[in-house]
C-alpha positions as CSV (number, residue, x, y, z in Angstrom):
1,M,96.6,-97.4,-41.5
2,N,93.4,-96.0,-43.0
3,G,93.8,-98.2,-46.0
4,T,94.4,-101.3,-43.8
5,R,91.3,-100.6,-41.8
6,T,89.3,-100.0,-45.0
7,M,90.4,-103.3,-46.4
8,T,89.9,-105.2,-43.2
9,A,86.3,-103.9,-43.0
10,A,85.7,-105.0,-46.5
11,L,87.2,-108.6,-46.0
12,P,83.9,-110.5,-45.8
13,A,82.6,-108.9,-48.9
14,L,85.8,-109.7,-50.8
15,L,85.8,-113.3,-49.6
16,A,82.2,-113.7,-50.9
17,R,83.1,-112.2,-54.3
18,A,86.1,-114.4,-54.6
19,A,84.2,-117.4,-53.8
20,L,81.7,-116.7,-56.5
21,L,84.5,-116.0,-59.0
22,C,86.0,-119.6,-58.3
23,L,82.6,-121.3,-58.4
24,A,81.5,-119.5,-61.5
25,A,84.6,-120.9,-63.3
26,L,83.5,-124.4,-62.6
27,P,81.5,-126.2,-65.5
28,A,77.8,-126.7,-64.4
29,S,78.2,-130.5,-64.6
30,R,81.1,-130.3,-62.1
31,V,79.6,-128.1,-59.4
32,P,78.6,-130.6,-56.6
33,A,75.0,-130.5,-55.4
34,A,74.3,-130.4,-51.6
35,G,75.1,-133.8,-50.2
36,A,77.0,-134.9,-53.2
37,G,80.5,-135.6,-52.2
38,F,82.8,-133.8,-49.8
39,D,82.4,-136.6,-47.2
40,S,83.7,-140.1,-46.6
41,A,80.9,-141.6,-48.7
42,A,82.6,-140.1,-51.8
43,V,85.9,-141.9,-51.3
44,G,86.9,-143.9,-54.4
45,T,84.7,-141.9,-56.7
46,S,87.5,-139.8,-58.4
47,S,90.2,-140.8,-60.8
48,G,93.7,-139.3,-61.3
49,Q,94.5,-139.4,-57.6
50,F,98.1,-138.6,-58.4
51,L,97.0,-135.0,-59.0
52,K,96.5,-134.9,-55.1
53,I,100.1,-135.8,-54.4
54,M,101.6,-132.3,-54.4
55,A,105.1,-131.7,-55.8
56,G,107.8,-129.8,-53.9
57,A,109.7,-130.4,-50.7
58,R,109.0,-127.0,-49.2
59,G,105.3,-127.3,-49.3
60,A,105.2,-130.9,-48.2
61,A,107.3,-130.0,-45.1
62,L,104.7,-127.4,-44.2
63,G,102.1,-130.0,-44.0
64,E,100.9,-128.9,-47.6
65,A,99.8,-125.6,-46.1
66,Y,101.4,-123.7,-49.0
67,T,98.6,-122.2,-51.1
68,S,99.3,-118.6,-50.1
69,L,103.3,-118.8,-49.6
70,V,104.4,-120.3,-53.0
71,G,106.4,-118.0,-55.1
72,D,108.5,-120.0,-57.5
73,A,107.9,-122.0,-60.6
74,S,106.1,-124.7,-58.5
75,A,103.2,-122.3,-58.1
76,I,101.7,-123.9,-61.2
77,E,101.2,-126.9,-59.0
78,W,100.2,-125.3,-55.8
79,N,98.4,-122.1,-56.8
80,P,99.0,-120.5,-60.2
81,A,98.3,-117.1,-58.8
82,G,101.7,-117.4,-57.0
83,L,103.5,-117.0,-60.4
84,I,103.1,-113.4,-59.9
85,H,105.9,-113.4,-57.4
86,I,108.4,-114.4,-60.2
87,K,110.9,-111.5,-60.6
88,K,112.7,-112.7,-63.8
89,Q,112.8,-116.4,-64.4
90,S,112.4,-119.5,-62.2
91,L,113.4,-123.2,-62.7
92,F,112.0,-125.9,-60.4
93,L,113.1,-129.6,-60.3
94,M,111.8,-132.3,-57.9
95,H,112.3,-136.0,-57.3
96,S,110.3,-137.9,-54.8
97,L,110.7,-141.5,-53.4
98,Y,107.2,-142.2,-52.6
99,M,105.8,-145.0,-50.6
100,A,106.6,-148.7,-51.6
101,D,108.1,-148.7,-55.1
102,M,106.3,-145.5,-56.1
103,S,108.1,-142.4,-57.3
104,M,107.3,-139.0,-58.7
105,N,109.2,-136.3,-60.8
106,Y,108.3,-132.9,-61.5
107,F,109.7,-130.0,-63.6
108,S,108.4,-126.4,-64.0
109,Y,109.6,-123.2,-65.5
110,A,108.2,-119.7,-65.0
111,Q,109.0,-116.3,-66.4
112,N,107.9,-112.7,-65.7
113,A,106.2,-111.1,-68.6
114,G,106.4,-107.4,-67.4
115,E,103.1,-105.6,-66.7
116,V,101.1,-108.4,-68.2
117,G,102.0,-110.7,-65.3
118,S,103.9,-114.1,-65.3
119,W,103.6,-117.4,-67.1
120,G,104.9,-120.9,-66.7
121,M,104.9,-124.5,-67.7
122,A,105.1,-127.8,-65.9
123,A,105.4,-131.6,-66.3
124,K,104.5,-134.2,-63.7
125,H,105.2,-137.9,-63.8
126,F,104.0,-140.4,-61.2
127,S,105.2,-144.1,-61.4
128,A,103.5,-146.8,-59.4
129,G,106.3,-149.2,-60.1
130,S,106.2,-152.7,-61.4
131,I,103.2,-154.8,-60.4
132,K,102.8,-158.5,-60.8
133,R,100.0,-159.6,-63.0
134,T,98.1,-162.9,-62.4
135,D,95.2,-164.8,-64.0
136,E,92.0,-166.2,-62.4
137,N,94.0,-169.2,-61.2
138,A,96.6,-167.0,-59.5
139,A,99.2,-168.0,-62.1
140,D,101.9,-165.4,-62.8
141,I,101.4,-163.9,-66.3
142,G,104.1,-161.1,-66.2
143,S,103.9,-157.6,-64.8
144,F,102.5,-154.2,-65.6
145,S,103.7,-150.6,-64.8
146,P,100.9,-148.1,-64.2
147,Y,101.9,-144.4,-64.6
148,D,100.3,-141.0,-64.6
149,V,101.5,-137.7,-66.4
150,S,100.2,-134.1,-66.5
151,L,101.4,-131.4,-68.6
152,S,100.3,-127.7,-67.6
153,V,100.6,-124.2,-68.9
154,G,99.6,-121.4,-66.5
155,F,99.7,-117.7,-65.9
156,A,99.1,-115.0,-63.3
157,C,98.0,-111.4,-63.6
158,Y,96.8,-108.5,-61.5
159,I,93.0,-108.0,-61.9
160,T,92.4,-104.9,-59.7
161,G,93.9,-101.8,-58.3
162,F,96.4,-101.0,-61.1
163,N,97.0,-97.6,-59.5
164,R,97.9,-99.2,-56.2
165,D,101.1,-100.9,-55.1
166,P,101.4,-104.6,-56.1
167,E,100.7,-105.7,-52.5
168,E,97.4,-104.0,-52.5
169,R,96.0,-105.8,-55.7
170,F,94.1,-109.0,-56.4
171,V,95.9,-111.6,-58.5
172,L,94.2,-114.1,-60.7
173,G,96.0,-117.3,-61.7
174,A,95.0,-120.2,-63.9
175,N,96.4,-123.2,-65.7
176,G,95.4,-125.7,-68.3
177,K,96.5,-129.2,-68.1
178,L,96.6,-132.3,-70.2
179,V,96.2,-135.4,-68.0
180,R,97.2,-139.0,-69.1
181,S,96.7,-142.1,-66.9
182,K,97.6,-145.7,-67.7
183,I,96.8,-148.9,-65.8
184,L,96.4,-151.6,-68.3
185,S,94.6,-149.4,-70.7
186,S,95.2,-145.7,-70.9
187,D,93.0,-142.6,-71.1
188,N,93.6,-138.8,-71.5
189,T,91.6,-135.8,-70.4
190,I,91.8,-131.9,-70.1
191,S,91.5,-130.0,-66.9
192,A,92.3,-126.7,-65.2
193,D,93.1,-125.0,-61.9
194,I,92.0,-121.4,-60.9
195,G,93.7,-119.5,-58.0
196,L,93.4,-116.1,-56.4
197,L,95.6,-114.0,-54.2
198,F,94.0,-111.4,-52.0
199,P,96.0,-108.2,-51.3
200,Y,98.0,-108.1,-48.1
201,F,96.4,-107.1,-44.8
202,F,97.6,-105.7,-41.5
203,E,100.9,-103.9,-42.9
204,N,101.7,-106.7,-45.3
205,K,101.8,-109.3,-42.6
206,F,98.8,-111.4,-43.7
207,R,97.5,-112.7,-47.0
208,L,94.6,-115.0,-48.1
209,S,94.2,-117.2,-51.1
210,M,91.5,-119.3,-52.8
211,L,92.1,-122.1,-55.2
212,A,90.0,-124.5,-57.2
213,Q,91.9,-127.6,-58.6
214,N,90.9,-130.1,-61.3
215,I,87.6,-128.4,-62.1
216,M,86.8,-130.5,-65.1
217,G,87.7,-133.7,-66.9
218,S,87.2,-137.4,-66.3
219,L,89.2,-140.5,-67.1
220,R,87.9,-144.0,-68.2
221,H,89.6,-147.3,-67.3
222,D,87.9,-150.4,-68.8
223,K,84.3,-149.6,-68.5
224,E,84.4,-147.3,-65.5
225,E,84.6,-143.5,-66.0
226,A,85.1,-141.1,-63.0
227,P,85.8,-137.4,-62.7
228,L,89.1,-135.9,-61.6
229,P,89.3,-135.0,-57.9
230,L,88.0,-131.5,-57.6
231,V,89.7,-129.8,-54.6
232,L,88.8,-126.4,-53.1
233,K,91.2,-124.6,-50.9
234,L,91.2,-121.5,-48.7
235,G,94.8,-120.6,-47.6
236,S,96.6,-118.0,-45.6
237,V,100.0,-116.9,-44.6
238,T,101.1,-114.8,-41.6
239,Q,104.4,-113.2,-41.1
240,L,104.9,-113.6,-37.3
241,A,108.4,-112.1,-37.4
242,R,110.9,-111.1,-40.1
243,Y,112.1,-114.6,-40.6
244,L,109.2,-116.6,-39.3
245,D,106.1,-117.4,-41.3
246,F,102.9,-119.4,-40.3
247,T,100.6,-121.1,-43.0
248,A,97.2,-122.6,-42.8
249,D,95.0,-124.1,-45.5
250,L,91.4,-125.4,-45.3
251,V,91.1,-128.2,-48.0
252,Y,87.8,-129.3,-49.4
253,P,88.2,-132.4,-51.6
254,R,85.1,-133.6,-53.5
255,D,86.0,-137.3,-52.7
256,N,86.6,-137.0,-48.9
257,Y,86.1,-135.1,-45.8
258,P,87.5,-131.6,-45.5
259,W,90.8,-131.2,-43.6
260,L,93.0,-128.6,-42.2
261,A,96.7,-128.1,-42.8
262,M,99.1,-125.9,-40.9
263,G,102.8,-125.2,-41.1
264,G,105.7,-123.0,-39.9
265,E,109.0,-121.9,-41.5
266,L,111.9,-120.3,-39.7
267,R,114.7,-118.9,-41.9
268,V,118.2,-118.3,-40.5
269,P,120.3,-115.8,-42.5
270,F,123.9,-116.1,-43.0
271,G,124.9,-112.9,-44.7
272,R,123.0,-111.1,-47.5
273,R,122.9,-114.0,-50.0
274,T,122.6,-117.2,-47.9
275,E,120.1,-118.6,-45.5
276,M,118.9,-121.9,-44.0
277,A,115.2,-122.8,-43.3
278,L,113.7,-125.1,-40.8
279,R,110.1,-126.3,-41.5
280,A,107.4,-128.3,-39.8
281,G,103.8,-128.9,-40.5
282,F,100.7,-131.0,-39.7
283,N,97.4,-131.9,-41.4
284,T,94.2,-133.8,-40.4
285,R,93.8,-135.6,-43.7
286,A,92.6,-139.2,-43.3
287,L,93.4,-139.3,-39.6
288,T,91.5,-142.5,-38.9
289,E,92.4,-144.3,-42.1
290,N,95.9,-145.5,-41.1
291,S,98.0,-146.2,-38.1
292,G,101.5,-145.2,-37.0
293,F,103.3,-142.0,-37.2
294,R,101.7,-139.9,-40.0
295,N,100.1,-136.5,-40.9
296,V,103.1,-134.4,-40.2
297,G,105.8,-132.8,-42.4
298,L,109.4,-132.1,-41.5
299,G,112.0,-130.5,-43.7
300,A,114.8,-128.0,-44.2
301,G,116.2,-125.9,-47.1
302,F,119.4,-124.1,-47.9
303,R,119.5,-121.1,-50.2
304,H,122.6,-119.4,-51.7
305,D,122.1,-116.6,-54.2
306,I,119.7,-117.9,-56.9
307,Y,120.0,-121.6,-55.8
308,S,117.7,-123.3,-53.2
309,L,117.9,-126.9,-52.2
310,D,115.0,-128.2,-50.1
311,Y,114.3,-131.7,-48.4
312,S,111.1,-133.0,-46.8
313,F,110.3,-136.1,-44.8
314,S,106.4,-137.2,-44.8
315,P,105.6,-140.3,-42.9
316,H,102.5,-142.2,-43.8
317,G,102.2,-144.7,-40.9
318,D,102.2,-148.3,-41.8
319,L,102.2,-147.3,-45.6
320,G,105.7,-145.9,-45.5
321,V,107.6,-142.7,-45.8
322,A,107.8,-140.2,-48.6
323,H,111.0,-138.3,-49.2
324,R,111.1,-135.3,-51.5
325,M,114.1,-133.3,-52.9
326,S,113.7,-130.0,-54.7
327,L,116.2,-127.8,-56.5
328,T,115.0,-124.2,-57.5
329,L,116.7,-121.5,-59.5
330,N,115.3,-118.1,-59.1
331,Y,117.1,-115.7,-61.5
């Protein structure tokens, strides 16, 4: 109890230090000045928008409030610090039928490296489908198929409290990624994510995380060049009961307004090796930019031994619905 009180009292200072750590990692040319971005006036100023479409059915069903909870190989996508939870090996596969004819596929693999921490690698492919191409007279001149790809390698390690229990340590995670985008012409760039997990608080029932995604890099199409979409996140997970978790993320994208995501997961065990999960989430992203049923996530999961199968349903109003299916093997 005394340790918990000490950590709780020190929380403001720890948050300030963590924020400085994440900001210090940003290249000087990429740190936004006051009034530069982080509002609706910045919409359309970033390239590589597929990087903001997160992979994984579980996180999508939680309204994308998943930064502090993720603990399998998909952590390379959501928060590389989450790789620290890998016990031995983890394999993650996802297929998503996105809106219209768009689709996304994602693969990641992660492995525990002992006292050093954990590492992983991932590949993400987003397809916009086939689009008709016309000339200045609206005559059909064929079609083109835009796509985006990212290849990532990441790691996670403890950075404080090596004489403490793992739950009482800070965890640093980072990844580097190669990003390629093609519309008619193509371009490549390099970027990175940096994540931080705080120690658990309140008898291991509450945890915070911080994340900076796409901290550098830009893509050029034709004559226009634009930076990748920098996103800053502050996340939390609260264990309300043994089988019930609540998650919340504050998200600060450079090219739009900040938004809030919240989600809940209820797990129903069936013996020692099998359980079912029910999930629901909500977020405030782009609330006024579309009409119809949107900004929610619904899903379910089934786990038996090392195998987990997850599904999510994410409506986007008049734009359509995104379905995600994920398969995870945690050895």
